[in-house]
C-alpha positions in Angstrom: 11.8 -7.7 -41.4 10.3 -5.1 -43.7 6.6 -5.7 -44.6 6.1 -7.4 -48.0 3.3 -5.5 -49.8 2.2 -7.6 -52.7 1.8 -11.2 -53.5 4.2 -10.9 -56.4 7.0 -9.5 -54.2 6.2 -12.1 -51.4 6.5 -14.9 -54.1 9.7 -13.5 -55.3 11.0 -13.5 -51.6 9.9 -17.1 -51.2 11.5 -18.4 -54.4 14.8 -16.7 -53.5 14.6 -18.2 -50.0 13.8 -21.8 -51.5 16.7 -21.5 -54.0 19.2 -20.6 -51.3 17.8 -23.7 -49.3 18.6 -26.3 -52.1 21.6 -28.3 -51.3 21.8 -27.5 -47.6 21.8 -30.5 -45.4 20.2 -30.9 -41.9 22.9 -31.5 -39.4 22.5 -32.3 -35.7 25.7 -30.2 -35.0 23.5 -27.1 -35.0 22.1 -28.2 -31.6 18.6 -28.3 -30.4 16.2 -25.5 -30.2 14.2 -25.0 -26.9 10.4 -24.6 -26.8 10.6 -21.0 -25.6 14.1 -19.9 -26.7 16.4 -20.7 -29.5 19.9 -21.9 -28.7 22.7 -19.9 -30.0 23.6 -20.9 -33.6 26.9 -20.5 -35.6 27.0 -17.1 -37.5 26.2 -17.5 -41.1 25.1 -15.1 -43.9 21.5 -14.1 -43.5 20.2 -15.9 -46.6 22.0 -19.2 -45.8 20.9 -18.8 -42.0 17.2 -18.5 -43.0 17.4 -21.7 -44.9 18.9 -23.9 -42.2 16.8 -26.5 -40.8 17.5 -26.9 -37.1 16.4 -29.7 -34.7 13.7 -28.7 -32.3 13.2 -29.9 -28.7 10.5 -29.0 -26.2 11.1 -28.2 -22.6 8.7 -25.8 -20.7 10.4 -24.5 -17.7 9.3 -25.7 -14.4 8.6 -22.1 -13.2 6.1 -21.8 -16.2 4.2 -24.8 -15.1 4.2 -23.7 -11.4 2.8 -20.3 -12.3 0.2 -22.0 -14.3 -0.9 -24.0 -11.4 -0.7 -20.9 -9.1 -3.1 -18.9 -11.4 -5.5 -21.9 -11.5 -5.6 -22.1 -7.8 -6.4 -18.3 -7.5 -9.2 -18.3 -10.2 -12.1 -16.0 -9.5 -15.2 -17.7 -10.9 -18.3 -15.9 -12.2 -21.7 -16.8 -11.0 -23.4 -19.9 -12.4 -25.3 -19.7 -15.6 -29.1 -19.1 -15.3 -30.1 -21.7 -18.0 -30.0 -25.5 -17.8 -28.1 -26.0 -21.0 -25.1 -24.4 -23.1 -27.1 -21.5 -24.6 -25.2 -19.0 -22.4 -21.8 -20.6 -23.1 -19.7 -23.0 -21.3 -21.5 -24.4 -18.1 -19.8 -23.6 -14.8 -19.6 -27.2 -13.6 -18.1 -28.4 -16.7 -15.2 -25.9 -16.9 -14.6 -25.9 -13.1 -14.1 -29.8 -13.4 -11.8 -29.4 -16.2 -9.7 -26.6 -14.8 -9.5 -28.3 -11.3 -8.1 -31.3 -13.1 -5.7 -29.1 -14.9 -4.4 -27.7 -11.7 -4.0 -30.9 -9.8 -3.9 -33.9 -11.9 -2.9 -33.1 -15.4 0.7 -33.7 -16.5 2.1 -31.5 -19.3 5.4 -33.5 -19.3 3.6 -36.6 -20.9 2.6 -34.3 -23.9 6.1 -32.9 -24.0 7.6 -36.5 -24.0 5.4 -37.5 -26.9 6.2 -34.6 -29.0 10.1 -35.0 -28.4 9.6 -38.6 -29.6 8.7 -37.2 -32.9 11.2 -35.7 -35.5 10.9 -31.9 -34.9 12.6 -29.1 -36.5 12.4 -25.3 -37.1 13.3 -23.2 -40.1 13.1 -19.5 -40.9 10.8 -18.4 -43.8 10.3 -14.7 -44.7 11.6 -13.8 -41.3 9.4 -15.9 -39.1 10.6 -19.3 -37.4 8.4 -22.1 -38.6 8.4 -25.1 -36.3 7.3 -28.6 -37.7 7.1 -32.2 -37.3 8.5 -34.3 -40.1 7.9 -38.1 -40.1 9.1 -40.0 -43.0 7.6 -43.4 -44.0 9.5 -46.6 -43.8 7.9 -47.5 -47.1 9.5 -46.6 -50.6 7.9 -44.0 -52.8 5.7 -42.4 -49.9 3.9 -39.5 -51.1 4.9 -36.2 -49.3 1.9 -34.6 -47.5 1.7 -31.3 -45.6 -1.1 -30.9 -43.0 -2.2 -27.7 -41.8 -4.1 -27.5 -38.4 -6.8 -24.9 -37.4 -7.9 -22.9 -34.4 -8.3 -23.7 -31.5 -6.3 -26.6 -32.7 -2.4 -27.2 -33.2 -0.3 -30.0 -34.6 -1.4 -32.1 -31.4 -4.8 -32.6 -33.2 -3.0 -34.4 -36.0 -0.6 -36.4 -33.8 -2.9 -39.6 -33.8 -3.0 -39.7 -37.6 0.8 -39.8 -38.1 1.0 -43.7 -37.6 -1.9 -44.4 -40.0 -0.5 -42.0 -42.7 3.2 -43.0 -42.5 2.9 -46.6 -41.8 -0.5 -47.9 -43.5 0.5 -51.6 -43.3 0.2 -51.4 -39.5 -3.2 -49.9 -39.6 -5.0 -52.1 -42.3 -3.7 -50.3 -45.4 -1.2 -50.9 -48.2 2.4 -49.9 -48.4 1.9 -48.1 -51.7 -0.5 -45.7 -49.7 2.1 -44.3 -47.4 2.9 -40.8 -46.9 5.8 -38.8 -45.7 4.0 -36.3 -43.3 5.0 -32.6 -42.7 3.0 -30.9 -39.9 3.9 -27.2 -39.3 2.6 -24.8 -36.6 1.2 -21.8 -38.3 2.9 -18.4 -37.8 1.8 -17.1 -34.3 0.5 -20.8 -33.2 2.3 -23.2 -31.0 6.2 -23.1 -31.1 6.4 -21.3 -34.4 7.4 -17.5 -34.3 4.9 -14.7 -33.8 5.0 -12.3 -36.8 5.8 -8.8 -35.9 4.3 -7.3 -39.1 1.0 -7.6 -40.9 0.3 -9.8 -43.9 0.6 -13.2 -42.5 -2.7 -14.5 -43.9 -3.6 -17.8 -45.7 -2.1 -16.7 -48.9 1.3 -15.9 -47.3 1.2 -19.0 -45.3 0.5 -21.1 -48.4 3.5 -19.7 -50.0 5.6 -20.3 -47.1 4.5 -24.0 -47.1 5.7 -24.5 -50.6 9.1 -23.1 -49.5 9.2 -25.5 -46.6 8.2 -28.6 -48.7 10.9 -27.7 -51.3 13.4 -26.9 -48.6 12.9 -30.4 -47.4 13.7 -31.7 -50.9 10.3 -32.5 -52.1 9.6 -31.7 -55.6 6.1 -33.0 -55.7 3.7 -33.2 -52.7 0.0 -32.8 -51.7 -1.7 -30.6 -49.1 -4.4 -31.3 -46.5 -6.3 -29.3 -44.0 -9.4 -28.7 -41.9 -10.6 -25.4 -40.3 -7.8 -22.9 -41.1 -6.0 -25.7 -42.8 -8.7 -25.9 -45.4 -8.4 -22.2 -46.0 -4.7 -22.6 -46.5 -5.0 -25.5 -48.7 -7.4 -23.6 -50.9 -5.0 -20.8 -51.1 -2.2 -23.2 -52.3 -4.7 -24.6 -54.8 -5.2 -21.1 -56.2 -1.4 -20.4 -56.2 -0.7 -23.9 -57.8 3.1 -23.9 -57.3 5.2 -26.2 -59.3 5.0 -29.7 -57.6 1.7 -29.2 -55.9 -0.3 -32.2 -57.2 -3.5 -31.7 -55.3 -5.4 -30.7 -52.0 -7.8 -32.2 -49.7 -10.0 -30.3 -47.3 -12.5 -31.4 -44.6 -14.1 -28.0 -44.2 -14.8 -26.9 -47.8 -15.8 -23.6 -48.9 -19.0 -24.3 -50.8 -21.7 -21.7 -49.9 -23.0 -20.3 -53.2 -23.5 -16.5 -53.6 -27.3 -16.4 -53.2 -27.2 -18.6 -50.0 -24.5 -16.4 -48.6 -26.5 -13.3 -49.2 -29.5 -14.7 -47.4 -27.3 -16.0 -44.6 -25.8 -12.4 -44.3 -29.2 -10.7 -44.1 -30.8 -13.2 -41.8 -33.4 -13.9 -44.5 -35.1 -17.3 -44.9 -33.3 -19.9 -47.1 -33.7 -19.3 -50.8 -36.3 -21.3 -52.6 -35.6 -24.5 -54.3 -33.0 -25.9 -52.0 -32.7 -29.7 -51.7 -32.9 -31.3 -48.4 -29.2 -31.4 -47.8 -28.9 -27.8 -49.1 -31.5 -26.6 -46.5 -30.0 -28.6 -43.7 -26.6 -27.0 -44.5 -28.3 -23.5 -44.5 -29.9 -24.0 -41.1 -26.6 -25.3 -39.6 -24.9 -22.0 -40.8 -27.6 -19.7 -39.8 -27.5 -21.3 -36.2 -23.7 -20.6 -36.1 -24.0 -17.1 -37.3 -26.8 -16.2 -34.8 -25.7 -18.2 -31.7 -22.1 -19.3 -32.1 -20.0 -16.9 -34.2 -19.3 -14.3 -31.5 -15.9 -15.8 -31.0 -15.0 -15.1 -34.6 -16.3 -11.6 -34.7 -14.1 -10.8 -31.6 -11.0 -12.2 -33.2 -11.7 -10.5 -36.6 -12.2 -7.1 -35.1 -10.4 -7.0 -31.8 -7.8 -9.8 -31.4 -5.6 -7.7 -29.2 -8.4 -6.8 -26.8 -9.6 -10.3 -26.3 -6.0 -11.5 -25.8 -5.4 -9.7 -22.6 -7.8 -11.7 -20.7 -6.8 -15.0 -22.3 -3.1 -14.4 -21.7 -3.8 -13.7 -18.0 -6.4 -16.2 -17.1 -6.0 -19.9 -17.4 -9.6 -20.5 -16.8 -10.6 -17.9 -19.4 -8.2 -19.7 -21.9 -9.7 -23.1 -21.0 -13.3 -21.9 -21.4 -12.6 -20.0 -24.6 -11.3 -23.2 -26.2 -13.5 -25.7 -24.5 -16.6 -23.9 -25.9 -15.6 -25.0 -29.4 -14.5 -28.5 -28.3 -18.2 -28.9 -27.1 -19.7 -27.3 -30.2 -17.6 -28.8 -33.0 -16.8 -32.3 -32.0 -19.2 -35.1 -33.0 -20.3 -35.5 -29.4 -23.7 -33.8 -28.9 -22.2 -31.1 -26.9 -20.3 -33.4 -24.7 -16.6 -33.2 -26.0 -15.4 -36.1 -23.7 -17.4 -38.4 -26.0 -14.8 -37.5 -28.6 -11.6 -36.3 -26.8 -10.2 -37.1 -23.5 -9.6 -34.4 -20.8 -5.9 -34.9 -21.4 -6.2 -34.4 -25.1 -8.2 -31.2 -24.6 -5.7 -29.9 -21.9 -2.6 -30.7 -24.0 -3.9 -28.5 -26.5 -5.0 -25.8 -24.1 -1.6 -25.9 -22.3 0.2 -25.6 -25.6 -1.6 -22.2 -26.3 -0.9 -21.2 -22.5 2.8 -22.0 -22.3 3.5 -20.3 -25.7 1.2 -17.4 -24.8 -0.3 -17.5 -28.3 -3.9 -16.6 -27.8 -3.5 -13.3 -29.2 -1.0 -14.0 -32.0 -3.1 -17.0 -33.1 -6.2 -14.8 -33.1 -4.6 -12.4 -35.4 -5.1 -14.8 -38.3 -8.8 -13.9 -38.2 -8.0 -10.2 -38.4 -5.7 -10.9 -41.4 -8.1 -12.9 -43.3 -11.4 -11.2 -42.4 -13.8 -13.0 -44.8 -16.3 -15.8 -44.6 -14.3 -19.0 -45.0 -17.5 -21.0 -46.0 -18.2 -18.7 -49.0 -17.1 -20.0 -52.3 -16.9 -16.7 -53.9 -14.8 -15.1 -51.1 -12.5 -18.1 -50.9 -12.2 -17.9 -54.8 -12.5 -21.6 -55.0 -13.4 -21.1 -58.9 -9.6 -20.1 -59.2 -8.2 -23.4 -57.9 -6.5 -25.3 -60.7 -5.2 -28.5 -59.0 -7.4 -31.6 -58.2 -9.4 -31.0 -55.2 -10.8 -33.7 -52.8 -13.3 -33.2 -50.0 -14.4 -35.4 -47.1 -17.6 -34.4 -45.3 -17.8 -35.3 -41.6 -21.2 -35.5 -39.9 -20.1 -33.4 -37.0 -18.7 -30.6 -39.0 -19.9 -27.0 -38.5 -22.0 -27.6 -41.6 -22.2 -30.6 -43.9 -21.3 -29.4 -47.3 -23.8 -30.8 -49.9 -22.4 -32.6 -52.9 -24.2 -30.1 -55.2 -22.6 -27.0 -53.6 -19.3 -28.7 -53.6 -19.3 -29.5 -57.3 -20.4 -25.9 -58.2 -17.6 -24.5 -55.9 -14.7 -26.5 -57.0 -14.5 -27.0 -60.7 -11.4 -29.4 -60.3 -13.2 -31.6 -57.8 -11.8 -35.1 -58.2 -13.0 -36.8 -54.9 -16.0 -36.4 -52.8 -17.1 -38.5 -49.9 -19.5 -38.4 -46.9 -18.5 -40.3 -43.8 -20.5 -41.5 -41.0 -18.7 -40.4 -37.9 -16.2 -37.6 -36.7 -16.5 -33.9 -36.5 -14.7 -30.6 -37.1 -11.5 -31.9 -35.6 -11.3 -34.9 -38.1 -7.7 -35.9 -37.5 -8.1 -35.7 -33.7 -11.5 -37.6 -33.5 -11.2 -40.1 -36.3 -7.5 -40.4 -37.3 -7.9 -43.8 -38.9 -10.9 -42.7 -40.8 -9.1 -39.6 -42.0 -6.1 -41.5 -43.1 -8.2 -44.0 -45.2 -9.8 -40.9 -46.9 -6.5 -39.4 -47.7 -5.3 -42.9 -49.1 -8.3 -42.9 -51.4 -8.3 -39.3 -52.3 -4.8 -39.0 -53.4 -4.3 -42.5 -54.9 -4.7 -41.4 -58.3 -2.1 -38.6 -58.0 0.8 -40.8 -57.0 1.8 -41.8 -60.4 2.5 -38.0 -61.0 5.5 -38.1 -58.4 
């Protein structure tokens, strides 16, 4: 695939692809797609072939899992940390316990069975295979919703929210609040394809998601995300494609320019900040001083850090566990928010797909501050914006900053539990937030 050089030409390519897709029908006769290799498909013209939506089935080869266990057993461990806390990183005892369980007690096939019980598909957009989950509600007039995961997450972090979103009456909600849910893996993540050219940043992903929703037959829909999903949702809000009714984010970009400047220089917080604003400043300052090394590495050298992660299961587990500990609402003990199996499902997905490097390239592609309102150009968003602030988020966005950053803010709510991985930690609560946030937009369907 040739590199697409401008947003205008990319949008033209997407529109052509979407137009070619209209009228095509999903058919099981095209066969299933393996997790690690696509089955042969009947020959078709390139444009029509790209527009096909094919069923998807996960099956990681036994030899891949056996190799994983061998590598775990052969792990060479470093010496123990010299402090009594996590200030030097993941503690040896914690990661050794998790990795030992990974090699001896954990069963990937259970995660695989759960995934295969969901309607999964793959389609090609702009030359890259996009794998996605698509669960339709049994309730009429469900609102189509596309949800984008983040790093070190995956569609697995959203799995528990599917039920409350698609079948609200089974979870204390109303039938009229139901959603049809589409959960794609971003390019370079999970079972989606790995781009072989540059340019797959949030803007291009946002354009691709619009193609996907229209390819599925949805003319009106909403978009949601946390972490990178928030960045993609913001991009879609700026693009404002026909049919996008609104967005919801749970990691908003609200930091004002003067605060961003102070953070960048390591200066004290600007004068006149409220209590909530000062707390947000201090959380971000702590991240930049002590917890941002992972991002600096992926922004500048994703290929270099990838060699170690692709070769060492223990290294892969520690790299991700560090963020599970820091970003869940758990006081640094992620098992208060997630089970070992849940964390290992996600870690194993990255391992068996060998996507540590390809996923990290998204940082290199974006290369800006995702909390900074000016860099994220939130003022350019023209669709309604809803924001939910979770107490365990990397920083708690103050309402004052949020209102300044998002001129089309239509919903703002602070909840009392949950962290950065909102759908994973509090799926029911997130579903309730989305019902409330998007309820006014349903009449526009």
